[in-house]
C-alpha positions as CSV (number, residue, x, y, z in Angstrom):
1,X,15.6,6.4,82.3
2,X,14.6,3.3,80.4
3,X,15.3,-0.1,82.0
4,X,14.9,-3.5,80.4
5,X,15.1,-6.9,81.9
6,X,17.9,-8.9,80.3
7,X,18.0,-12.7,80.3
8,X,21.0,-14.9,79.4
9,X,23.2,-17.9,80.1
10,X,26.6,-17.9,81.8
11,X,29.2,-15.9,79.7
12,X,26.5,-14.4,77.4
13,X,27.3,-10.8,76.4
14,X,24.8,-8.0,76.0
15,X,25.6,-4.7,74.4
16,X,24.0,-1.8,76.4
17,X,23.6,1.3,74.2
18,X,22.4,4.7,75.5
19,X,19.9,6.8,73.7
20,X,21.1,9.9,71.8
21,X,22.2,12.6,74.2
22,X,23.2,10.1,76.9
23,X,26.6,8.6,77.6
24,X,27.5,5.3,79.3
25,X,26.6,1.8,78.5
26,X,29.0,-1.0,77.5
27,X,29.1,-4.8,77.4
28,X,27.5,-6.7,80.2
29,X,28.5,-10.3,80.7
30,X,26.4,-12.9,82.5
31,X,28.5,-14.1,85.4
32,X,27.9,-17.7,86.4
33,X,28.9,-17.3,90.0
34,X,26.3,-14.7,90.8
35,X,23.8,-15.3,88.0
36,X,23.9,-11.6,87.4
37,X,25.2,-9.4,84.5
38,X,28.4,-7.5,85.2
39,X,27.9,-3.8,85.9
40,X,27.9,-1.3,83.0
41,X,28.0,2.5,83.2
42,X,24.5,4.0,83.6
43,X,23.3,6.2,80.8
44,X,23.6,9.8,82.0
45,X,22.4,12.9,80.3
46,X,25.0,14.9,78.4
47,X,25.4,18.7,78.6
48,X,24.1,20.8,75.8
49,X,26.3,23.4,74.2
50,X,26.0,26.6,76.3
51,X,24.1,29.4,74.6
52,X,23.3,33.1,74.9
53,X,19.9,34.6,74.4
54,X,20.4,38.4,73.8
55,X,17.8,40.7,75.4
56,X,16.4,37.9,77.7
57,X,15.8,38.4,81.4
58,X,18.0,35.4,82.5
59,X,20.3,34.3,79.6
60,X,21.8,37.5,78.3
61,X,25.3,36.8,79.6
62,X,27.6,34.8,77.4
63,X,26.9,31.1,77.6
64,X,24.5,31.5,80.5
65,X,21.9,29.1,79.1
66,X,23.0,25.7,80.2
67,X,21.4,22.3,80.7
68,X,21.5,18.6,80.0
69,X,19.5,16.4,77.5
70,X,15.8,16.8,78.1
71,X,16.0,20.0,80.1
72,X,13.2,22.4,79.2
73,X,13.9,26.1,79.8
74,X,11.5,29.0,79.6
75,X,13.0,32.2,78.1
76,X,11.4,35.5,79.0
77,X,12.5,38.5,77.0
78,X,13.2,41.9,78.3
79,X,10.5,44.5,77.9
80,X,10.3,45.6,74.2
81,X,11.8,42.3,72.9
82,X,10.2,39.0,72.1
83,X,8.5,36.8,71.7
84,X,10.5,34.5,74.0
85,X,9.3,31.0,74.6
86,X,10.4,27.5,75.6
87,X,13.5,25.7,74.4
88,X,14.7,22.1,75.1
89,X,18.1,20.6,75.2
90,X,18.0,18.2,72.3
91,X,19.7,14.8,72.7
92,X,20.1,14.5,68.9
93,X,22.2,17.7,68.5
94,X,23.2,18.6,72.1
95,X,21.9,22.2,71.4
96,X,18.9,24.1,72.6
97,X,16.0,23.9,70.1
98,X,14.1,25.8,68.9
99,X,16.4,28.8,69.2
100,X,14.4,31.4,71.1
101,X,14.9,35.1,70.7
């Protein structure tokens, strides 16, 4: 997660935006009574679209490849198939890329 220090005066508003592939954020308001910004939702990783990798050792069942933004998964193919490899849950598209077979 990326955190930044935010400075402001009472009633200042700051828009908190999450990176692609993460949900949350919102508007934080500097509260004069506590001299803190109001709470906003933390940025949490979103789920990738489930996928199936035919002839793989672990992800051959329908939609068995699952994960959230940033997850890296090694795909091992069954004997006689390949090449297999590594795929990552992309925050930009919410899909596993590259597609491994």
